[in-house]
PDB file of N, CA, C and O in Angstrom:
ATOM      1  N   MET A   1       0.899  -1.333  -0.083  1.00  0.00           N
ATOM      2  CA  MET A   1      -0.119  -0.041   0.057  1.00  0.00           C
ATOM      3  C   MET A   1       0.667   1.063   0.004  1.00  0.00           C
ATOM      4  O   MET A   1       0.212   1.953   0.722  1.00  0.00           O
ATOM      5  N   ASP A   2       2.102   1.490  -0.807  1.00  0.00           N
ATOM      6  CA  ASP A   2       2.788   2.212  -0.866  1.00  0.00           C
ATOM      7  C   ASP A   2       2.691   3.007  -1.962  1.00  0.00           C
ATOM      8  O   ASP A   2       3.647   3.485  -2.573  1.00  0.00           O
ATOM      9  N   GLY A   3       1.425   3.166  -2.240  1.00  0.00           N
ATOM     10  CA  GLY A   3       1.080   4.159  -3.629  1.00  0.00           C
ATOM     11  C   GLY A   3       1.550   3.575  -4.891  1.00  0.00           C
ATOM     12  O   GLY A   3       1.974   4.254  -5.827  1.00  0.00           O
ATOM     13  N   GLY A   4       1.461   2.276  -4.887  1.00  0.00           N
ATOM     14  CA  GLY A   4       1.790   1.511  -6.217  1.00  0.00           C
ATOM     15  C   GLY A   4       0.800   1.488  -7.213  1.00  0.00           C
ATOM     16  O   GLY A   4       0.127   2.502  -7.397  1.00  0.00           O
ATOM     17  N   GLN A   5       0.633   0.575  -7.816  1.00  0.00           N
ATOM     18  CA  GLN A   5      -0.287   0.350  -8.938  1.00  0.00           C
ATOM     19  C   GLN A   5      -1.813   0.455  -8.326  1.00  0.00           C
ATOM     20  O   GLN A   5      -1.959  -0.121  -7.248  1.00  0.00           O
ATOM     21  N   PRO A   6      -2.825   1.035  -8.806  1.00  0.00           N
ATOM     22  CA  PRO A   6      -4.119   1.196  -8.468  1.00  0.00           C
ATOM     23  C   PRO A   6      -4.687  -0.480  -8.554  1.00  0.00           C
ATOM     24  O   PRO A   6      -4.273  -1.337  -9.335  1.00  0.00           O
ATOM     25  N   ILE A   7      -5.612  -0.615  -7.639  1.00  0.00           N
ATOM     26  CA  ILE A   7      -6.499  -1.902  -7.841  1.00  0.00           C
ATOM     27  C   ILE A   7      -7.474  -1.993  -9.040  1.00  0.00           C
ATOM     28  O   ILE A   7      -8.444  -1.236  -8.988  1.00  0.00           O
ATOM     29  N   PRO A   8      -7.370  -2.727 -10.003  1.00  0.00           N
ATOM     30  CA  PRO A   8      -8.527  -2.669 -11.171  1.00  0.00           C
ATOM     31  C   PRO A   8      -9.944  -2.912 -10.465  1.00  0.00           C
ATOM     32  O   PRO A   8     -10.155  -3.786  -9.624  1.00  0.00           O
ATOM     33  N   SER A   9     -10.728  -2.140 -10.871  1.00  0.00           N
ATOM     34  CA  SER A   9     -12.174  -2.215 -10.510  1.00  0.00           C
ATOM     35  C   SER A   9     -12.662  -3.170 -11.493  1.00  0.00           C
ATOM     36  O   SER A   9     -12.150  -3.221 -12.612  1.00  0.00           O
ATOM     37  N   PRO A  10     -13.760  -4.039 -11.094  1.00  0.00           N
ATOM     38  CA  PRO A  10     -14.410  -5.054 -11.853  1.00  0.00           C
ATOM     39  C   PRO A  10     -15.666  -4.401 -12.883  1.00  0.00           C
ATOM     40  O   PRO A  10     -16.277  -4.945 -13.803  1.00  0.00           O
ATOM     41  N   LEU A  11     -15.770  -3.038 -12.333  1.00  0.00           N
ATOM     42  CA  LEU A  11     -16.909  -2.301 -13.458  1.00  0.00           C
ATOM     43  C   LEU A  11     -16.219  -1.820 -14.290  1.00  0.00           C
ATOM     44  O   LEU A  11     -16.926  -1.557 -15.262  1.00  0.00           O
ATOM     45  N   VAL A  12     -14.952  -1.484 -14.495  1.00  0.00           N
ATOM     46  CA  VAL A  12     -14.144  -0.793 -15.608  1.00  0.00           C
ATOM     47  C   VAL A  12     -13.523  -1.867 -16.435  1.00  0.00           C
ATOM     48  O   VAL A  12     -12.662  -2.642 -16.019  1.00  0.00           O
ATOM     49  N   PRO A  13     -14.059  -1.852 -17.717  1.00  0.00           N
ATOM     50  CA  PRO A  13     -13.334  -2.994 -18.736  1.00  0.00           C
ATOM     51  C   PRO A  13     -11.792  -2.876 -19.044  1.00  0.00           C
ATOM     52  O   PRO A  13     -11.320  -1.807 -19.431  1.00  0.00           O
ATOM     53  N   LEU A  14     -11.100  -3.884 -18.881  1.00  0.00           N
ATOM     54  CA  LEU A  14      -9.707  -3.723 -19.073  1.00  0.00           C
ATOM     55  C   LEU A  14      -9.269  -3.618 -20.479  1.00  0.00           C
ATOM     56  O   LEU A  14      -8.071  -3.621 -20.765  1.00  0.00           O
ATOM     57  N   GLY A  15     -10.191  -3.526 -21.355  1.00  0.00           N
ATOM     58  CA  GLY A  15      -9.977  -3.377 -22.690  1.00  0.00           C
ATOM     59  C   GLY A  15      -9.363  -2.272 -23.367  1.00  0.00           C
ATOM     60  O   GLY A  15      -8.182  -2.040 -23.109  1.00  0.00           O
ATOM     61  N   ASN A  16     -10.068  -1.445 -24.317  1.00  0.00           N
ATOM     62  CA  ASN A  16      -9.986  -0.323 -24.976  1.00  0.00           C
ATOM     63  C   ASN A  16     -10.673   0.830 -24.227  1.00  0.00           C
ATOM     64  O   ASN A  16     -11.818   1.148 -24.547  1.00  0.00           O
ATOM     65  N   LEU A  17      -9.895   1.592 -23.054  1.00  0.00           N
ATOM     66  CA  LEU A  17     -10.508   2.587 -22.523  1.00  0.00           C
ATOM     67  C   LEU A  17     -10.979   3.964 -23.302  1.00  0.00           C
ATOM     68  O   LEU A  17     -11.884   4.732 -22.976  1.00  0.00           O
ATOM     69  N   SER A  18     -10.036   4.043 -24.496  1.00  0.00           N
ATOM     70  CA  SER A  18     -10.484   5.266 -24.937  1.00  0.00           C
ATOM     71  C   SER A  18     -11.649   5.331 -25.876  1.00  0.00           C
ATOM     72  O   SER A  18     -12.006   6.452 -26.238  1.00  0.00           O
ATOM     73  N   ASP A  19     -12.269   4.309 -26.306  1.00  0.00           N
ATOM     74  CA  ASP A  19     -13.422   4.137 -27.054  1.00  0.00           C
ATOM     75  C   ASP A  19     -14.746   3.786 -25.808  1.00  0.00           C
ATOM     76  O   ASP A  19     -15.226   2.699 -25.489  1.00  0.00           O
ATOM     77  N   SER A  20     -14.980   4.807 -25.439  1.00  0.00           N
ATOM     78  CA  SER A  20     -16.104   4.625 -24.034  1.00  0.00           C
ATOM     79  C   SER A  20     -17.470   4.879 -24.667  1.00  0.00           C
ATOM     80  O   SER A  20     -18.442   4.543 -23.989  1.00  0.00           O
ATOM     81  N   SER A  21     -17.659   5.348 -25.700  1.00  0.00           N
ATOM     82  CA  SER A  21     -19.110   5.473 -26.238  1.00  0.00           C
ATOM     83  C   SER A  21     -19.750   4.275 -26.583  1.00  0.00           C
ATOM     84  O   SER A  21     -19.175   3.314 -27.095  1.00  0.00           O
ATOM     85  N   MET A  22     -21.015   4.336 -26.283  1.00  0.00           N
ATOM     86  CA  MET A  22     -21.895   3.103 -26.483  1.00  0.00           C
ATOM     87  C   MET A  22     -22.198   2.943 -28.222  1.00  0.00           C
ATOM     88  O   MET A  22     -21.961   3.909 -28.948  1.00  0.00           O
ATOM     89  N   SER A  23     -22.686   1.767 -28.746  1.00  0.00           N
ATOM     90  CA  SER A  23     -23.030   1.587 -29.938  1.00  0.00           C
ATOM     91  C   SER A  23     -24.488   2.056 -29.887  1.00  0.00           C
ATOM     92  O   SER A  23     -25.055   2.580 -28.928  1.00  0.00           O
ATOM     93  N   LEU A  24     -25.031   1.748 -31.190  1.00  0.00           N
ATOM     94  CA  LEU A  24     -26.287   2.281 -31.398  1.00  0.00           C
ATOM     95  C   LEU A  24     -27.206   1.379 -30.890  1.00  0.00           C
ATOM     96  O   LEU A  24     -28.320   1.815 -30.603  1.00  0.00           O
ATOM     97  N   GLU A  25     -26.916   0.014 -30.695  1.00  0.00           N
ATOM     98  CA  GLU A  25     -27.621  -1.027 -30.226  1.00  0.00           C
ATOM     99  C   GLU A  25     -27.893  -0.808 -28.760  1.00  0.00           C
ATOM    100  O   GLU A  25     -28.985  -0.822 -28.191  1.00  0.00           O
ATOM    101  N   GLN A  26     -26.604  -0.588 -28.219  1.00  0.00           N
ATOM    102  CA  GLN A  26     -26.741  -0.539 -26.733  1.00  0.00           C
ATOM    103  C   GLN A  26     -27.341   0.690 -26.220  1.00  0.00           C
ATOM    104  O   GLN A  26     -27.840   0.762 -25.097  1.00  0.00           O
ATOM    105  N   LYS A  27     -27.284   1.767 -27.148  1.00  0.00           N
ATOM    106  CA  LYS A  27     -28.244   3.138 -26.884  1.00  0.00           C
ATOM    107  C   LYS A  27     -29.566   2.615 -26.800  1.00  0.00           C
ATOM    108  O   LYS A  27     -30.171   2.619 -25.727  1.00  0.00           O
ATOM    109  N   THR A  28     -30.078   2.148 -27.888  1.00  0.00           N
ATOM    110  CA  THR A  28     -31.524   1.740 -28.179  1.00  0.00           C
ATOM    111  C   THR A  28     -31.944   1.015 -26.996  1.00  0.00           C
ATOM    112  O   THR A  28     -32.844   1.528 -26.331  1.00  0.00           O
ATOM    113  N   THR A  29     -31.384  -0.239 -26.566  1.00  0.00           N
ATOM    114  CA  THR A  29     -31.561  -1.087 -25.277  1.00  0.00           C
ATOM    115  C   THR A  29     -31.625  -0.200 -24.356  1.00  0.00           C
ATOM    116  O   THR A  29     -32.769  -0.108 -23.911  1.00  0.00           O
ATOM    117  N   PHE A  30     -30.639   0.726 -23.721  1.00  0.00           N
ATOM    118  CA  PHE A  30     -30.699   1.397 -22.788  1.00  0.00           C
ATOM    119  C   PHE A  30     -32.086   2.326 -22.747  1.00  0.00           C
ATOM    120  O   PHE A  30     -32.761   2.460 -21.727  1.00  0.00           O
ATOM    121  N   VAL A  31     -32.396   2.946 -24.038  1.00  0.00           N
ATOM    122  CA  VAL A  31     -33.646   3.866 -24.002  1.00  0.00           C
ATOM    123  C   VAL A  31     -34.828   2.757 -23.664  1.00  0.00           C
ATOM    124  O   VAL A  31     -35.659   2.956 -22.778  1.00  0.00           O
ATOM    125  N   PHE A  32     -34.802   1.700 -24.387  1.00  0.00           N
ATOM    126  CA  PHE A  32     -36.010   0.959 -24.181  1.00  0.00           C
ATOM    127  C   PHE A  32     -36.125   0.576 -22.671  1.00  0.00           C
ATOM    128  O   PHE A  32     -37.210   0.689 -22.100  1.00  0.00           O
ATOM    129  N   VAL A  33     -34.952   0.098 -21.989  1.00  0.00           N
ATOM    130  CA  VAL A  33     -35.187  -0.175 -20.623  1.00  0.00           C
ATOM    131  C   VAL A  33     -35.696   0.859 -19.765  1.00  0.00           C
ATOM    132  O   VAL A  33     -36.498   0.730 -18.840  1.00  0.00           O
ATOM    133  N   ILE A  34     -35.129   1.905 -20.186  1.00  0.00           N
ATOM    134  CA  ILE A  34     -35.490   3.182 -19.350  1.00  0.00           C
ATOM    135  C   ILE A  34     -37.188   3.234 -19.382  1.00  0.00           C
ATOM    136  O   ILE A  34     -37.926   3.377 -18.408  1.00  0.00           O
ATOM    137  N   LEU A  35     -37.556   3.083 -20.733  1.00  0.00           N
ATOM    138  CA  LEU A  35     -38.929   3.245 -20.829  1.00  0.00           C
ATOM    139  C   LEU A  35     -39.694   2.104 -20.343  1.00  0.00           C
ATOM    140  O   LEU A  35     -40.893   2.281 -20.130  1.00  0.00           O
ATOM    141  N   LEU A  36     -39.227   1.068 -20.157  1.00  0.00           N
ATOM    142  CA  LEU A  36     -40.160  -0.202 -19.449  1.00  0.00           C
ATOM    143  C   LEU A  36     -40.113   0.352 -17.876  1.00  0.00           C
ATOM    144  O   LEU A  36     -41.159   0.251 -17.235  1.00  0.00           O
ATOM    145  N   PHE A  37     -39.081   0.865 -17.303  1.00  0.00           N
ATOM    146  CA  PHE A  37     -39.067   1.095 -15.844  1.00  0.00           C
ATOM    147  C   PHE A  37     -40.208   2.213 -15.801  1.00  0.00           C
ATOM    148  O   PHE A  37     -41.255   1.964 -15.204  1.00  0.00           O
ATOM    149  N   ILE A  38     -40.037   3.286 -16.350  1.00  0.00           N
ATOM    150  CA  ILE A  38     -40.960   4.331 -16.464  1.00  0.00           C
ATOM    151  C   ILE A  38     -42.308   3.724 -16.449  1.00  0.00           C
ATOM    152  O   ILE A  38     -43.004   4.032 -15.482  1.00  0.00           O
ATOM    153  N   PHE A  39     -42.903   2.786 -17.477  1.00  0.00           N
ATOM    154  CA  PHE A  39     -43.941   2.063 -17.575  1.00  0.00           C
ATOM    155  C   PHE A  39     -44.410   1.282 -16.124  1.00  0.00           C
ATOM    156  O   PHE A  39     -45.548   1.345 -15.659  1.00  0.00           O
ATOM    157  N   LEU A  40     -43.231   0.509 -15.502  1.00  0.00           N
ATOM    158  CA  LEU A  40     -43.460  -0.143 -14.641  1.00  0.00           C
ATOM    159  C   LEU A  40     -43.911   0.884 -13.299  1.00  0.00           C
ATOM    160  O   LEU A  40     -44.829   0.685 -12.502  1.00  0.00           O
ATOM    161  N   GLY A  41     -43.131   1.816 -13.331  1.00  0.00           N
ATOM    162  CA  GLY A  41     -43.579   2.798 -12.235  1.00  0.00           C
ATOM    163  C   GLY A  41     -44.883   3.486 -12.062  1.00  0.00           C
ATOM    164  O   GLY A  41     -45.398   3.852 -11.006  1.00  0.00           O
ATOM    165  N   ILE A  42     -45.434   3.627 -13.553  1.00  0.00           N
ATOM    166  CA  ILE A  42     -46.736   4.077 -13.685  1.00  0.00           C
ATOM    167  C   ILE A  42     -47.807   3.313 -13.103  1.00  0.00           C
ATOM    168  O   ILE A  42     -48.747   3.756 -12.443  1.00  0.00           O
ATOM    169  N   LEU A  43     -47.493   1.743 -13.514  1.00  0.00           N
ATOM    170  CA  LEU A  43     -48.276   0.627 -13.195  1.00  0.00           C
ATOM    171  C   LEU A  43     -48.587   0.455 -11.605  1.00  0.00           C
ATOM    172  O   LEU A  43     -49.677   0.150 -11.120  1.00  0.00           O
ATOM    173  N   ILE A  44     -47.349   0.727 -10.892  1.00  0.00           N
ATOM    174  CA  ILE A  44     -47.313   0.352  -9.609  1.00  0.00           C
ATOM    175  C   ILE A  44     -48.136   1.692  -9.009  1.00  0.00           C
ATOM    176  O   ILE A  44     -48.987   1.505  -8.139  1.00  0.00           O
ATOM    177  N   VAL A  45     -47.964   2.530  -9.312  1.00  0.00           N
ATOM    178  CA  VAL A  45     -48.579   3.720  -8.548  1.00  0.00           C
ATOM    179  C   VAL A  45     -49.995   3.543  -8.712  1.00  0.00           C
ATOM    180  O   VAL A  45     -50.817   3.621  -7.799  1.00  0.00           O
ATOM    181  N   ARG A  46     -50.277   3.267 -10.090  1.00  0.00           N
ATOM    182  CA  ARG A  46     -51.979   2.946 -10.423  1.00  0.00           C
ATOM    183  C   ARG A  46     -52.569   1.720  -9.396  1.00  0.00           C
ATOM    184  O   ARG A  46     -53.596   1.828  -8.725  1.00  0.00           O
ATOM    185  N   CYS A  47     -51.835   0.740  -9.425  1.00  0.00           N
ATOM    186  CA  CYS A  47     -52.239  -0.243  -8.514  1.00  0.00           C
ATOM    187  C   CYS A  47     -52.205   0.081  -6.979  1.00  0.00           C
ATOM    188  O   CYS A  47     -53.245  -0.200  -6.384  1.00  0.00           O
ATOM    189  N   PHE A  48     -51.296   0.567  -6.313  1.00  0.00           N
ATOM    190  CA  PHE A  48     -51.397   1.260  -5.049  1.00  0.00           C
ATOM    191  C   PHE A  48     -52.704   2.239  -4.964  1.00  0.00           C
ATOM    192  O   PHE A  48     -53.526   2.231  -4.047  1.00  0.00           O
ATOM    193  N   ARG A  49     -52.718   3.072  -6.099  1.00  0.00           N
ATOM    194  CA  ARG A  49     -54.113   3.925  -5.860  1.00  0.00           C
ATOM    195  C   ARG A  49     -55.345   3.238  -5.955  1.00  0.00           C
ATOM    196  O   ARG A  49     -56.340   3.734  -5.426  1.00  0.00           O
ATOM    197  N   ILE A  50     -55.416   2.085  -6.603  1.00  0.00           N
ATOM    198  CA  ILE A  50     -56.616   1.329  -6.359  1.00  0.00           C
ATOM    199  C   ILE A  50     -56.774   0.616  -5.381  1.00  0.00           C
ATOM    200  O   ILE A  50     -57.882   0.384  -4.897  1.00  0.00           O
ATOM    201  N   LEU A  51     -55.529   0.093  -4.878  1.00  0.00           N
ATOM    202  CA  LEU A  51     -55.692  -0.590  -3.630  1.00  0.00           C
ATOM    203  C   LEU A  51     -55.881   0.217  -2.287  1.00  0.00           C
ATOM    204  O   LEU A  51     -56.307  -0.327  -1.269  1.00  0.00           O
ATOM    205  N   LEU A  52     -55.540   1.533  -2.352  1.00  0.00           N
ATOM    206  CA  LEU A  52     -56.044   2.444  -1.457  1.00  0.00           C
ATOM    207  C   LEU A  52     -57.347   2.984  -1.156  1.00  0.00           C
ATOM    208  O   LEU A  52     -57.853   3.140  -0.045  1.00  0.00           O
ATOM    209  N   ASP A  53     -57.919   3.302  -2.515  1.00  0.00           N
ATOM    210  CA  ASP A  53     -59.280   3.585  -2.724  1.00  0.00           C
ATOM    211  C   ASP A  53     -59.863   3.153  -3.753  1.00  0.00           C
ATOM    212  O   ASP A  53     -60.006   3.873  -4.741  1.00  0.00           O
ATOM    213  N   PRO A  54     -60.437   1.519  -3.686  1.00  0.00           N
ATOM    214  CA  PRO A  54     -60.861   0.695  -4.748  1.00  0.00           C
ATOM    215  C   PRO A  54     -62.376   1.376  -5.371  1.00  0.00           C
ATOM    216  O   PRO A  54     -62.604   1.284  -6.577  1.00  0.00           O
ATOM    217  N   TYR A  55     -63.176   1.924  -4.618  1.00  0.00           N
ATOM    218  CA  TYR A  55     -64.324   2.407  -4.981  1.00  0.00           C
ATOM    219  C   TYR A  55     -64.374   3.556  -5.944  1.00  0.00           C
ATOM    220  O   TYR A  55     -65.298   3.743  -6.737  1.00  0.00           O
ATOM    221  N   ARG A  56     -63.239   4.360  -5.805  1.00  0.00           N
ATOM    222  CA  ARG A  56     -63.182   5.458  -6.546  1.00  0.00           C
ATOM    223  C   ARG A  56     -63.060   5.267  -8.128  1.00  0.00           C
ATOM    224  O   ARG A  56     -63.458   6.067  -8.975  1.00  0.00           O
ATOM    225  N   SER A  57     -62.509   4.199  -8.322  1.00  0.00           N
ATOM    226  CA  SER A  57     -62.251   4.085  -9.805  1.00  0.00           C
ATOM    227  C   SER A  57     -63.655   3.379 -10.422  1.00  0.00           C
ATOM    228  O   SER A  57     -63.777   3.361 -11.647  1.00  0.00           O
ATOM    229  N   MET A  58     -64.745   2.781  -9.549  1.00  0.00           N
ATOM    230  CA  MET A  58     -65.782   2.362 -10.009  1.00  0.00           C
ATOM    231  C   MET A  58     -66.760   3.275 -10.512  1.00  0.00           C
ATOM    232  O   MET A  58     -66.855   4.351  -9.921  1.00  0.00           O
ATOM    233  N   PRO A  59     -67.517   3.050 -11.506  1.00  0.00           N
ATOM    234  CA  PRO A  59     -68.750   3.732 -11.884  1.00  0.00           C
ATOM    235  C   PRO A  59     -69.865   3.749 -10.844  1.00  0.00           C
ATOM    236  O   PRO A  59     -70.155   2.750 -10.186  1.00  0.00           O
ATOM    237  N   THR A  60     -70.473   4.920 -10.727  1.00  0.00           N
ATOM    238  CA  THR A  60     -71.645   5.028  -9.886  1.00  0.00           C
ATOM    239  C   THR A  60     -72.781   4.275 -10.354  1.00  0.00           C
ATOM    240  O   THR A  60     -73.533   3.755  -9.529  1.00  0.00           O
ATOM    241  N   SER A  61     -73.014   4.145 -11.771  1.00  0.00           N
ATOM    242  CA  SER A  61     -74.200   3.725 -12.293  1.00  0.00           C
ATOM    243  C   SER A  61     -73.997   2.056 -12.562  1.00  0.00           C
ATOM    244  O   SER A  61     -72.900   1.508 -12.663  1.00  0.00           O
ATOM    245  N   THR A  62     -75.101   1.491 -12.637  1.00  0.00           N
ATOM    246  CA  THR A  62     -75.098  -0.185 -13.041  1.00  0.00           C
ATOM    247  C   THR A  62     -75.795  -0.193 -14.167  1.00  0.00           C
ATOM    248  O   THR A  62     -76.242   0.808 -14.727  1.00  0.00           O
ATOM    249  N   TRP A  63     -75.907  -1.368 -14.539  1.00  0.00           N
ATOM    250  CA  TRP A  63     -76.343  -1.901 -16.009  1.00  0.00           C
ATOM    251  C   TRP A  63     -77.900  -2.038 -15.711  1.00  0.00           C
ATOM    252  O   TRP A  63     -78.563  -2.295 -16.716  1.00  0.00           O
ATOM    253  N   ALA A  64     -78.521  -1.930 -14.672  1.00  0.00           N
ATOM    254  CA  ALA A  64     -80.042  -1.986 -14.472  1.00  0.00           C
ATOM    255  C   ALA A  64     -80.643  -0.628 -14.032  1.00  0.00           C
ATOM    256  O   ALA A  64     -81.756  -0.568 -13.511  1.00  0.00           O
ATOM    257  N   ASP A  65     -79.761   0.608 -14.288  1.00  0.00           N
ATOM    258  CA  ASP A  65     -80.283   2.005 -14.059  1.00  0.00           C
ATOM    259  C   ASP A  65     -81.396   2.375 -14.809  1.00  0.00           C
ATOM    260  O   ASP A  65     -82.297   3.057 -14.321  1.00  0.00           O
ATOM    261  N   GLY A  66     -81.401   1.923 -16.110  1.00  0.00           N
ATOM    262  CA  GLY A  66     -82.681   2.267 -16.930  1.00  0.00           C
ATOM    263  C   GLY A  66     -83.455   1.378 -17.104  1.00  0.00           C
ATOM    264  O   GLY A  66     -84.233   1.491 -18.051  1.00  0.00           O
ATOM    265  N   LEU A  67     -83.511   0.280 -16.321  1.00  0.00           N
ATOM    266  CA  LEU A  67     -84.555  -0.547 -16.622  1.00  0.00           C
ATOM    267  C   LEU A  67     -85.792  -0.530 -15.449  1.00  0.00           C
ATOM    268  O   LEU A  67     -85.635  -0.236 -14.264  1.00  0.00           O
ATOM    269  N   GLU A  68     -86.867  -0.866 -16.007  1.00  0.00           N
ATOM    270  CA  GLU A  68     -88.174  -0.716 -15.113  1.00  0.00           C
ATOM    271  C   GLU A  68     -88.921  -2.026 -14.794  1.00  0.00           C
ATOM    272  O   GLU A  68     -88.788  -2.899 -15.652  1.00  0.00           O
ATOM    273  N   GLY A  69     -89.629  -2.309 -13.797  1.00  0.00           N
ATOM    274  CA  GLY A  69     -90.362  -3.416 -13.580  1.00  0.00           C
ATOM    275  C   GLY A  69     -89.653  -4.694 -13.494  1.00  0.00           C
ATOM    276  O   GLY A  69     -88.715  -5.003 -12.759  1.00  0.00           O
ATOM    277  N   LEU A  70     -90.323  -5.436 -14.451  1.00  0.00           N
ATOM    278  CA  LEU A  70     -90.028  -6.869 -14.564  1.00  0.00           C
ATOM    279  C   LEU A  70     -88.369  -7.192 -14.959  1.00  0.00           C
ATOM    280  O   LEU A  70     -87.771  -8.191 -14.559  1.00  0.00           O
ATOM    281  N   GLU A  71     -87.741  -6.071 -15.874  1.00  0.00           N
ATOM    282  CA  GLU A  71     -86.468  -6.141 -16.180  1.00  0.00           C
ATOM    283  C   GLU A  71     -85.492  -5.878 -15.227  1.00  0.00           C
ATOM    284  O   GLU A  71     -84.317  -6.129 -15.495  1.00  0.00           O
ATOM    285  N   LYS A  72     -85.820  -5.386 -14.103  1.00  0.00           N
ATOM    286  CA  LYS A  72     -85.042  -4.818 -13.118  1.00  0.00           C
ATOM    287  C   LYS A  72     -84.536  -5.943 -12.263  1.00  0.00           C
ATOM    288  O   LYS A  72     -83.774  -5.564 -11.374  1.00  0.00           O
ATOM    289  N   GLY A  73     -84.744  -7.078 -12.307  1.00  0.00           N
ATOM    290  CA  GLY A  73     -84.172  -8.145 -11.628  1.00  0.00           C
ATOM    291  C   GLY A  73     -85.376  -9.141 -10.945  1.00  0.00           C
ATOM    292  O   GLY A  73     -85.152  -9.983 -10.076  1.00  0.00           O
ATOM    293  N   GLN A  74     -86.589  -8.868 -11.495  1.00  0.00           N
ATOM    294  CA  GLN A  74     -87.613  -9.835 -10.913  1.00  0.00           C
ATOM    295  C   GLN A  74     -87.916 -10.814 -11.829  1.00  0.00           C
ATOM    296  O   GLN A  74     -89.069 -10.967 -12.231  1.00  0.00           O
ATOM    297  N   PHE A  75     -86.936 -11.537 -12.224  1.00  0.00           N
ATOM    298  CA  PHE A  75     -87.156 -12.868 -13.112  1.00  0.00           C
ATOM    299  C   PHE A  75     -87.631 -13.833 -12.613  1.00  0.00           C
ATOM    300  O   PHE A  75     -88.292 -14.547 -13.367  1.00  0.00           O
ATOM    301  N   ASP A  76     -87.508 -14.216 -11.284  1.00  0.00           N
ATOM    302  CA  ASP A  76     -88.156 -15.515 -10.733  1.00  0.00           C
ATOM    303  C   ASP A  76     -89.506 -15.612 -10.611  1.00  0.00           C
ATOM    304  O   ASP A  76     -90.066 -16.705 -10.539  1.00  0.00           O
ATOM    305  N   HIS A  77     -90.234 -14.300 -10.575  1.00  0.00           N
ATOM    306  CA  HIS A  77     -91.445 -14.235 -10.697  1.00  0.00           C
ATOM    307  C   HIS A  77     -92.067 -14.313 -12.236  1.00  0.00           C
ATOM    308  O   HIS A  77     -93.205 -14.731 -12.447  1.00  0.00           O
ATOM    309  N   ALA A  78     -91.357 -13.950 -13.065  1.00  0.00           N
ATOM    310  CA  ALA A  78     -91.533 -13.918 -14.662  1.00  0.00           C
ATOM    311  C   ALA A  78     -91.409 -15.291 -15.178  1.00  0.00           C
ATOM    312  O   ALA A  78     -91.814 -15.484 -16.324  1.00  0.00           O
ATOM    313  N   LEU A  79     -90.957 -16.186 -14.572  1.00  0.00           N
ATOM    314  CA  LEU A  79     -90.701 -17.463 -15.049  1.00  0.00           C
ATOM    315  C   LEU A  79     -91.829 -18.340 -14.925  1.00  0.00           C
ATOM    316  O   LEU A  79     -92.132 -19.175 -15.777  1.00  0.00           O
ATOM    317  N   ALA A  80     -92.558 -18.101 -13.657  1.00  0.00           N
ATOM    318  CA  ALA A  80     -93.726 -18.945 -13.399  1.00  0.00           C
ATOM    319  C   ALA A  80     -94.931 -19.094 -14.311  1.00  0.00           C
ATOM    320  O   ALA A  80     -95.860 -19.835 -13.991  1.00  0.00           O
TER     321      ALA A  80
END
């Protein structure tokens, strides 16, 4: 530890260090992964909002709002 050679880091490649730019394929993959993480974050936030308040996202009207009389659920009497 007298200030000799630095210990090589496993994160730094030992190859050509002057060419540190990414190729087009690596850039495209990086952007795609970032977009997937953003999409995942949006889905996680949406799921937590539904879990915290599940009735807020449900509509207040039902399929039987506009029906009258026998059509509104009195089918057992109509079958006789």
